[in-house]
N, CA, C and O atoms as a Tinker XYZ file with bonds, in Angstrom:
   392  protein
     1  N    131.097000   57.473000  135.728000    73     2
     2  CA   130.223000   56.243000  135.633000    64     1     3
     3  C    128.988000   58.205000  136.084000    63     2     4     5
     4  O    129.164000   58.844000  137.121000    81     3
     5  N    127.937000   58.621000  134.965000    73     3     6
     6  CA   126.857000   59.185000  135.555000    64     5     7
     7  C    125.304000   58.796000  135.322000    63     6     8     9
     8  O    124.981000   57.864000  134.586000    81     7
     9  N    124.597000   59.407000  135.854000    73     7    10
    10  CA   123.655000   59.151000  136.137000    64     9    11
    11  C    123.000000   59.970000  135.639000    63    10    12    13
    12  O    122.993000   60.835000  136.515000    81    11
    13  N    122.314000   60.409000  134.686000    73    11    14
    14  CA   120.560000   62.006000  134.343000    64    13    15
    15  C    119.494000   61.424000  135.323000    63    14    16    17
    16  O    119.047000   60.280000  135.412000    81    15
    17  N    119.204000   62.637000  136.079000    73    15    18
    18  CA   117.952000   62.473000  136.691000    64    17    19
    19  C    116.674000   63.305000  135.774000    63    18    20    21
    20  O    116.768000   64.321000  135.086000    81    19
    21  N    115.563000   62.504000  136.046000    73    19    22
    22  CA   114.841000   63.225000  136.183000    64    21    23
    23  C    114.162000   64.610000  137.501000    63    22    24    25
    24  O    113.937000   64.394000  138.692000    81    23
    25  N    114.032000   65.584000  136.960000    73    23    26
    26  CA   113.294000   66.193000  137.725000    64    25    27
    27  C    112.542000   65.929000  138.916000    63    26    28    29
    28  O    112.912000   66.629000  139.858000    81    27
    29  N    111.570000   65.112000  139.180000    73    27    30
    30  CA   110.709000   64.118000  139.871000    64    29    31
    31  C    112.199000   63.496000  140.422000    63    30    32    33
    32  O    111.739000   64.064000  141.412000    81    31
    33  N    113.468000   62.926000  140.769000    73    31    34
    34  CA   114.033000   62.240000  140.732000    64    33    35
    35  C    115.257000   63.740000  141.533000    63    34    36    37
    36  O    115.841000   63.265000  142.507000    81    35
    37  N    115.697000   65.394000  141.267000    73    35    38
    38  CA   116.149000   65.482000  141.955000    64    37    39
    39  C    115.410000   66.685000  143.541000    63    38    40    41
    40  O    115.804000   67.390000  144.470000    81    39
    41  N    114.090000   66.157000  142.846000    73    39    42
    42  CA   112.941000   66.802000  144.410000    64    41    43
    43  C    113.061000   65.934000  145.241000    63    42    44    45
    44  O    113.043000   66.337000  146.404000    81    43
    45  N    113.234000   64.371000  145.011000    73    43    46
    46  CA   112.643000   63.740000  145.826000    64    45    47
    47  C    114.132000   63.478000  146.745000    63    46    48    49
    48  O    114.413000   63.163000  147.901000    81    47
    49  N    114.807000   63.782000  145.594000    73    47    50
    50  CA   116.284000   63.914000  147.007000    64    49    51
    51  C    116.540000   64.953000  147.422000    63    50    52    53
    52  O    117.170000   65.060000  148.474000    81    51
    53  N    115.974000   66.411000  146.456000    73    51    54
    54  CA   115.868000   67.519000  147.841000    64    53    55
    55  C    115.540000   66.439000  148.969000    63    54    56    57
    56  O    116.184000   65.715000  149.728000    81    55
    57  N    113.997000   66.750000  148.638000    73    55    58
    58  CA   113.114000   66.165000  150.120000    64    57    59
    59  C    113.488000   65.235000  150.831000    63    58    60    61
    60  O    113.023000   65.317000  151.968000    81    59
    61  N    113.984000   64.572000  150.699000    73    59    62
    62  CA   114.325000   63.955000  151.486000    64    61    63
    63  C    115.694000   64.110000  152.487000    63    62    64    65
    64  O    116.100000   63.311000  153.330000    81    63
    65  N    116.311000   65.549000  152.052000    73    63    66
    66  CA   117.404000   65.420000  152.551000    64    65    67
    67  C    116.811000   66.487000  153.841000    63    66    68    69
    68  O    116.495000   67.660000  153.644000    81    67
    69  N    116.743000   65.750000  155.247000    73    67    70
    70  CA   115.565000   66.376000  156.744000    64    69    71
    71  C    116.174000   67.909000  156.826000    63    70    72    73
    72  O    115.438000   68.896000  156.796000    81    71
    73  N    117.628000   67.985000  156.935000    73    71    74
    74  CA   118.341000   69.103000  157.416000    64    73    75
    75  C    117.354000   70.448000  156.933000    63    74    76    77
    76  O    117.047000   71.421000  157.622000    81    75
    77  N    116.965000   70.146000  155.487000    73    75    78
    78  CA   116.881000   71.455000  154.428000    64    77    79
    79  C    115.606000   71.407000  154.649000    63    78    80    81
    80  O    115.128000   72.541000  154.659000    81    79
    81  N    114.618000   70.338000  154.885000    73    79    82
    82  CA   113.386000   70.636000  155.034000    64    81    83
    83  C    112.405000   71.481000  154.261000    63    82    84    85
    84  O    111.632000   72.374000  154.606000    81    83
    85  N    112.737000   70.805000  152.886000    73    83    86
    86  CA   111.741000   71.654000  151.480000    64    85    87
    87  C    110.859000   71.478000  151.684000    63    86    88    89
    88  O    110.347000   70.552000  152.313000    81    87
    89  N    110.441000   72.346000  151.193000    73    87    90
    90  CA   108.367000   71.979000  151.305000    64    89    91
    91  C    108.940000   71.292000  149.775000    63    90    92    93
    92  O    110.081000   71.289000  149.312000    81    91
    93  N    107.280000   70.562000  149.055000    73    91    94
    94  CA   106.795000   69.834000  147.669000    64    93    95
    95  C    107.735000   70.886000  146.631000    63    94    96    97
    96  O    108.723000   70.858000  145.897000    81    95
    97  N    106.717000   71.779000  147.116000    73    95    98
    98  CA   106.701000   73.906000  145.420000    64    97    99
    99  C    108.580000   74.278000  145.817000    63    98   100   101
   100  O    109.233000   74.762000  144.893000    81    99
   101  N    109.353000   73.997000  147.284000    73    99   102
   102  CA   109.969000   74.832000  146.875000    64   101   103
   103  C    111.342000   74.282000  145.786000    63   102   104   105
   104  O    112.036000   74.955000  145.023000    81   103
   105  N    111.386000   72.240000  146.205000    73   103   106
   106  CA   112.247000   71.623000  145.663000    64   105   107
   107  C    111.808000   71.779000  144.804000    63   106   108   109
   108  O    112.794000   71.789000  144.067000    81   107
   109  N    110.503000   72.029000  143.819000    73   107   110
   110  CA   110.294000   72.227000  142.279000    64   109   111
   111  C    110.925000   73.292000  141.720000    63   110   112   113
   112  O    111.655000   73.414000  140.736000    81   111
   113  N    110.554000   73.942000  142.434000    73   111   114
   114  CA   111.275000   75.389000  142.575000    64   113   115
   115  C    112.758000   75.428000  141.792000    63   114   116   117
   116  O    113.095000   75.595000  140.620000    81   115
   117  N    113.520000   75.168000  143.142000    73   115   118
   118  CA   114.698000   75.407000  143.040000    64   117   119
   119  C    115.822000   73.825000  141.978000    63   118   120   121
   120  O    116.971000   73.667000  141.564000    81   119
   121  N    114.579000   73.086000  142.006000    73   119   122
   122  CA   114.798000   72.089000  141.020000    64   121   123
   123  C    115.318000   72.361000  139.941000    63   122   124   125
   124  O    116.462000   72.162000  139.532000    81   123
   125  N    113.437000   73.365000  138.946000    73   123   126
   126  CA   113.709000   74.120000  137.412000    64   125   127
   127  C    115.112000   74.732000  137.966000    63   126   128   129
   128  O    116.245000   74.440000  137.582000    81   127
   129  N    114.766000   75.566000  138.872000    73   127   130
   130  CA   115.572000   76.700000  138.965000    64   129   131
   131  C    117.113000   76.509000  138.327000    63   130   132   133
   132  O    117.734000   77.459000  137.850000    81   131
   133  N    117.568000   75.324000  138.380000    73   131   134
   134  CA   118.705000   74.452000  138.387000    64   133   135
   135  C    119.384000   74.449000  136.962000    63   134   136   137
   136  O    120.332000   74.926000  136.338000    81   135
   137  N    117.792000   73.214000  136.788000    73   135   138
   138  CA   117.977000   72.566000  135.599000    64   137   139
   139  C    117.623000   73.458000  134.501000    63   138   140   141
   140  O    117.972000   73.183000  133.353000    81   139
   141  N    116.529000   75.173000  134.948000    73   139   142
   142  CA   117.038000   76.247000  133.568000    64   141   143
   143  C    118.939000   76.454000  133.574000    63   142   144   145
   144  O    119.719000   76.478000  132.622000    81   143
   145  N    119.157000   76.559000  134.848000    73   143   146
   146  CA   121.003000   77.089000  135.373000    64   145   147
   147  C    121.492000   76.511000  134.093000    63   146   148   149
   148  O    122.041000   77.103000  133.163000    81   147
   149  N    121.102000   74.848000  134.246000    73   147   150
   150  CA   122.402000   74.473000  133.604000    64   149   151
   151  C    121.972000   74.361000  131.961000    63   150   152   153
   152  O    122.721000   73.870000  131.117000    81   151
   153  N    120.964000   74.770000  131.745000    73   151   154
   154  CA   121.162000   74.503000  129.970000    64   153   155
   155  C    120.972000   76.370000  129.623000    63   154   156   157
   156  O    120.638000   76.566000  128.454000    81   155
   157  N    121.142000   77.676000  130.474000    73   155   158
   158  CA   121.583000   78.775000  129.962000    64   157   159
   159  C    123.300000   78.380000  130.035000    63   158   160   161
   160  O    123.861000   78.431000  128.940000    81   159
   161  N    123.820000   78.148000  130.750000    73   159   162
   162  CA   125.044000   77.549000  131.231000    64   161   163
   163  C    125.619000   76.453000  130.237000    63   162   164   165
   164  O    126.819000   76.319000  129.999000    81   163
   165  N    124.680000   75.750000  129.732000    73   163   166
   166  CA   125.502000   75.031000  128.900000    64   165   167
   167  C    126.497000   73.831000  129.866000    63   166   168   169
   168  O    127.387000   73.091000  129.447000    81   167
   169  N    126.090000   73.942000  130.929000    73   167   170
   170  CA   127.205000   72.503000  131.724000    64   169   171
   171  C    126.228000   72.107000  132.666000    63   170   172   173
   172  O    125.282000   72.676000  133.210000    81   171
   173  N    127.054000   70.203000  132.735000    73   171   174
   174  CA   126.074000   69.620000  133.389000    64   173   175
   175  C    126.393000   69.644000  134.726000    63   174   176   177
   176  O    127.550000   69.614000  135.145000    81   175
   177  N    125.319000   69.701000  135.470000    73   175   178
   178  CA   125.711000   69.529000  137.323000    64   177   179
   179  C    125.701000   68.831000  137.533000    63   178   180   181
   180  O    125.009000   67.989000  136.960000    81   179
   181  N    126.351000   68.613000  138.394000    73   179   182
   182  CA   126.587000   67.358000  140.034000    64   181   183
   183  C    125.522000   67.684000  140.934000    63   182   184   185
   184  O    125.407000   68.674000  141.657000    81   183
   185  N    124.338000   66.157000  140.696000    73   183   186
   186  CA   123.267000   66.828000  142.184000    64   185   187
   187  C    123.819000   66.875000  143.976000    63   186   188   189
   188  O    123.343000   66.006000  144.708000    81   187
   189  N    124.552000   67.639000  144.429000    73   187   190
   190  CA   124.675000   68.169000  145.785000    64   189   191
   191  C    123.516000   68.837000  146.940000    63   190   192   193
   192  O    123.251000   69.970000  147.342000    81   191
   193  N    123.110000   67.727000  147.154000    73   191   194
   194  CA   121.451000   68.390000  148.429000    64   193   195
   195  C    122.417000   68.796000  148.817000    63   194   196   197
   196  O    122.386000   69.940000  148.365000    81   195
   197  N    123.609000   68.677000  149.531000    73   195   198
   198  CA   123.975000   69.632000  150.907000    64   197   199
   199  C    124.628000   70.571000  150.375000    63   198   200   201
   200  O    124.273000   71.548000  151.033000    81   199
   201  N    125.609000   71.043000  149.342000    73   199   202
   202  CA   125.403000   71.876000  148.696000    64   201   203
   203  C    124.719000   73.095000  148.300000    63   202   204   205
   204  O    124.833000   74.312000  148.160000    81   203
   205  N    123.740000   71.831000  148.170000    73   203   206
   206  CA   121.965000   72.664000  147.722000    64   205   207
   207  C    121.472000   73.861000  149.366000    63   206   208   209
   208  O    121.332000   75.076000  149.511000    81   207
   209  N    121.347000   72.541000  150.369000    73   207   210
   210  CA   121.396000   73.138000  151.037000    64   209   211
   211  C    121.414000   74.324000  152.329000    63   210   212   213
   212  O    120.616000   74.826000  153.121000    81   211
   213  N    122.999000   74.413000  151.946000    73   211   214
   214  CA   123.861000   75.037000  152.631000    64   213   215
   215  C    124.177000   76.546000  151.326000    63   214   216   217
   216  O    124.855000   77.542000  151.577000    81   215
   217  N    123.677000   76.346000  150.413000    73   215   218
   218  CA   124.037000   77.751000  149.516000    64   217   219
   219  C    121.831000   78.316000  149.687000    63   218   220   221
   220  O    121.720000   79.535000  149.561000    81   219
   221  N    120.802000   77.785000  149.857000    73   219   222
   222  CA   119.856000   78.198000  149.251000    64   221   223
   223  C    118.783000   78.108000  150.626000    63   222   224   225
   224  O    118.556000   76.944000  150.955000    81   223
   225  N    118.254000   78.918000  151.274000    73   223   226
   226  CA   117.475000   79.186000  151.800000    64   225   227
   227  C    115.754000   79.465000  151.602000    63   226   228   229
   228  O    115.583000   80.553000  151.051000    81   227
   229  N    114.162000   78.592000  151.985000    73   227   230
   230  CA   113.443000   78.338000  151.406000    64   229   231
   231  C    112.637000   79.571000  152.853000    63   230   232   233
   232  O    112.554000   79.417000  154.071000    81   231
   233  N    112.225000   80.615000  152.010000    73   231   234
   234  CA   112.140000   81.143000  153.256000    64   233   235
   235  C    110.218000   80.842000  153.097000    63   234   236   237
   236  O    109.999000   80.332000  151.998000    81   235
   237  N    108.774000   81.068000  154.006000    73   235   238
   238  CA   107.553000   81.555000  154.008000    64   237   239
   239  C    106.689000   82.521000  153.673000    63   238   240   241
   240  O    105.576000   82.747000  153.198000    81   239
   241  N    107.550000   82.944000  154.066000    73   239   242
   242  CA   106.955000   83.975000  153.966000    64   241   243
   243  C    108.453000   86.084000  154.453000    63   242   244   245
   244  O    109.379000   86.055000  155.264000    81   243
   245  N    108.198000   86.876000  153.931000    73   243   246
   246  CA   108.788000   88.190000  153.807000    64   245   247
   247  C    109.897000   88.313000  155.174000    63   246   248   249
   248  O    111.100000   88.522000  155.333000    81   247
   249  N    108.618000   88.030000  156.076000    73   247   250
   250  CA   108.839000   88.390000  157.862000    64   249   251
   251  C    109.525000   87.417000  157.998000    63   250   252   253
   252  O    110.481000   88.003000  158.506000    81   251
   253  N    109.926000   86.091000  157.954000    73   251   254
   254  CA   110.258000   85.011000  158.175000    64   253   255
   255  C    111.837000   84.912000  157.853000    63   254   256   257
   256  O    112.661000   84.369000  158.589000    81   255
   257  N    112.120000   85.571000  156.548000    73   255   258
   258  CA   112.660000   86.094000  156.242000    64   257   259
   259  C    113.999000   86.954000  156.581000    63   258   260   261
   260  O    115.143000   86.674000  156.226000    81   259
   261  N    113.549000   88.140000  157.406000    73   259   262
   262  CA   113.440000   89.270000  157.752000    64   261   263
   263  C    114.481000   88.504000  159.372000    63   262   264   265
   264  O    115.673000   88.360000  159.643000    81   263
   265  N    113.308000   88.240000  159.981000    73   263   266
   266  CA   113.750000   87.669000  161.556000    64   265   267
   267  C    115.651000   87.070000  161.269000    63   266   268   269
   268  O    116.583000   87.046000  162.073000    81   267
   269  N    115.607000   86.731000  160.041000    73   267   270
   270  CA   116.700000   85.601000  159.554000    64   269   271
   271  C    117.794000   87.030000  159.737000    63   270   272   273
   272  O    118.687000   87.165000  160.575000    81   271
   273  N    117.377000   87.986000  158.663000    73   271   274
   274  CA   118.455000   88.798000  158.453000    64   273   275
   275  C    118.820000   90.066000  158.353000    63   274   276   277
   276  O    119.867000   90.712000  158.323000    81   275
   277  N    117.229000   90.324000  158.293000    73   275   278
   278  CA   116.756000   92.221000  159.363000    64   277   279
   279  C    115.433000   92.883000  158.627000    63   278   280   281
   280  O    115.266000   92.602000  157.440000    81   279
   281  N    114.562000   93.683000  159.234000    73   279   282
   282  CA   114.311000   94.321000  158.973000    64   281   283
   283  C    114.233000   95.542000  156.882000    63   282   284   285
   284  O    113.409000   95.724000  155.986000    81   283
   285  N    115.760000   95.993000  157.229000    73   283   286
   286  CA   116.193000   96.877000  155.637000    64   285   287
   287  C    116.011000   96.117000  155.199000    63   286   288   289
   288  O    117.102000   95.960000  154.650000    81   287
   289  N    115.022000   94.741000  154.673000    73   287   290
   290  CA   115.115000   94.642000  153.560000    64   289   291
   291  C    113.119000   94.400000  153.604000    63   290   292   293
   292  O    112.496000   93.449000  154.077000    81   291
   293  N    112.603000   95.606000  152.951000    73   291   294
   294  CA   111.140000   95.087000  153.032000    64   293   295
   295  C    109.872000   95.094000  152.250000    63   294   296   297
   296  O    108.682000   95.201000  152.547000    81   295
   297  N    110.871000   94.867000  150.611000    73   295   298
   298  CA   110.012000   93.693000  149.911000    64   297   299
   299  C    110.763000   92.769000  149.706000    63   298   300   301
   300  O    111.977000   92.776000  149.908000    81   299
   301  N    109.996000   91.726000  149.210000    73   299   302
   302  CA   111.333000   90.831000  148.376000    64   301   303
   303  C    111.863000   91.495000  147.415000    63   302   304   305
   304  O    113.031000   91.129000  147.551000    81   303
   305  N    111.868000   92.459000  146.225000    73   303   306
   306  CA   112.502000   93.577000  144.842000    64   305   307
   307  C    114.212000   94.190000  145.472000    63   306   308   309
   308  O    115.255000   94.466000  144.880000    81   307
   309  N    113.709000   94.210000  147.281000    73   307   310
   310  CA   114.875000   95.057000  148.246000    64   309   311
   311  C    115.978000   93.751000  148.383000    63   310   312   313
   312  O    117.189000   93.968000  148.331000    81   311
   313  N    115.298000   92.057000  148.605000    73   311   314
   314  CA   116.101000   91.509000  148.563000    64   313   315
   315  C    116.260000   90.807000  147.042000    63   314   316   317
   316  O    116.640000   89.694000  147.407000    81   315
   317  N    116.231000   90.757000  146.047000    73   315   318
   318  CA   116.538000   90.364000  145.376000    64   317   319
   319  C    118.061000   91.458000  143.975000    63   318   320   321
   320  O    118.661000   91.172000  142.939000    81   319
   321  N    117.938000   93.087000  145.250000    73   319   322
   322  CA   118.966000   93.214000  144.608000    64   321   323
   323  C    120.539000   92.964000  145.048000    63   322   324   325
   324  O    121.693000   93.303000  144.782000    81   323
   325  N    119.658000   92.032000  146.009000    73   323   326
   326  CA   120.750000   91.479000  146.697000    64   325   327
   327  C    121.443000   90.082000  146.944000    63   326   328   329
   328  O    122.203000   89.701000  147.833000    81   327
   329  N    120.928000   89.482000  145.880000    73   327   330
   330  CA   120.966000   87.960000  145.961000    64   329   331
   331  C    119.884000   87.512000  144.612000    63   330   332   333
   332  O    119.092000   88.328000  144.140000    81   331
   333  N    120.003000   86.162000  144.131000    73   331   334
   334  CA   119.354000   85.485000  143.906000    64   333   335
   335  C    117.613000   84.901000  144.711000    63   334   336   337
   336  O    117.579000   84.240000  145.749000    81   335
   337  N    116.687000   85.222000  144.145000    73   335   338
   338  CA   115.277000   85.013000  144.142000    64   337   339
   339  C    114.821000   84.005000  143.709000    63   338   340   341
   340  O    114.625000   84.013000  142.494000    81   339
   341  N    114.499000   82.877000  144.389000    73   339   342
   342  CA   113.212000   82.337000  143.380000    64   341   343
   343  C    112.169000   81.976000  143.984000    63   342   344   345
   344  O    112.058000   81.138000  144.879000    81   343
   345  N    110.951000   82.973000  143.217000    73   343   346
   346  CA   109.976000   82.985000  144.094000    64   345   347
   347  C    109.291000   81.646000  143.688000    63   346   348   349
   348  O    109.170000   81.192000  142.550000    81   347
   349  N    108.910000   81.166000  144.755000    73   347   350
   350  CA   107.375000   80.162000  144.481000    64   349   351
   351  C    106.528000   79.936000  144.629000    63   350   352   353
   352  O    106.218000   78.745000  144.649000    81   351
   353  N    105.311000   81.232000  144.889000    73   351   354
   354  CA   104.048000   81.241000  144.882000    64   353   355
   355  C    104.510000   83.343000  145.447000    63   354   356   357
   356  O    105.497000   84.000000  145.119000    81   355
   357  N    103.628000   83.653000  146.098000    73   355   358
   358  CA   102.508000   84.709000  146.559000    64   357   359
   359  C    103.736000   85.562000  147.742000    63   358   360   361
   360  O    104.196000   86.703000  147.780000    81   359
   361  N    103.871000   84.662000  148.361000    73   359   362
   362  CA   104.454000   85.104000  150.182000    64   361   363
   363  C    105.446000   83.937000  149.995000    63   362   364   365
   364  O    106.399000   83.774000  150.756000    81   363
   365  N    105.182000   83.149000  148.967000    73   363   366
   366  CA   106.772000   81.919000  150.028000    64   365   367
   367  C    108.255000   81.959000  148.357000    63   366   368   369
   368  O    108.045000   81.718000  147.168000    81   367
   369  N    109.655000   82.378000  149.093000    73   367   370
   370  CA   110.185000   82.222000  148.156000    64   369   371
   371  C    110.850000   80.946000  148.811000    63   370   372   373
   372  O    110.402000   80.159000  149.644000    81   371
   373  N    112.918000   81.038000  147.705000    73   371   374
   374  CA   113.959000   80.669000  148.015000    64   373   375
   375  C    115.384000   81.738000  148.245000    63   374   376   377
   376  O    115.261000   82.923000  147.933000    81   375
   377  N    116.159000   81.439000  148.571000    73   375   378
   378  CA   116.728000   83.037000  148.337000    64   377   379
   379  C    117.850000   82.436000  148.724000    63   378   380   381
   380  O    117.761000   81.698000  149.705000    81   379
   381  N    120.054000   82.704000  147.613000    73   379   382
   382  CA   121.157000   82.688000  147.566000    64   381   383
   383  C    121.141000   82.458000  148.701000    63   382   384   385
   384  O    120.126000   82.935000  149.209000    81   383
   385  N    121.830000   81.900000  149.468000    73   383   386
   386  CA   122.549000   83.229000  150.562000    64   385   387
   387  C    124.224000   83.885000  150.578000    63   386   388   389
   388  O    125.372000   83.764000  150.152000    81   387
   389  N    123.280000   84.661000  151.446000    73   387   390
   390  CA   124.678000   86.030000  151.367000    64   389   391
   391  C    125.112000   86.622000  153.048000    63   390   392
   392  O    125.975000   87.486000  153.195000    81   391
């Protein structure tokens, strides 16, 4: 049995996961990223909010990211060389854990 979810339903499910603490814009960005990936790969994905929480992290700034990783990453472009980066706005972004 399958249920197709709308973008808003996916966002709501992500935001309901309090352990992840997604912002509204972060939930929208990761949802749109996954929907585009699903279309590009031509596969149907199953929503697993725990897996998404474990695989991706939202950062409000480069400085917040640097406190988790290191200051060797001076720019978001440096991070993009290492992993997937989903930009949310001028300062916040989501990374795929590495």
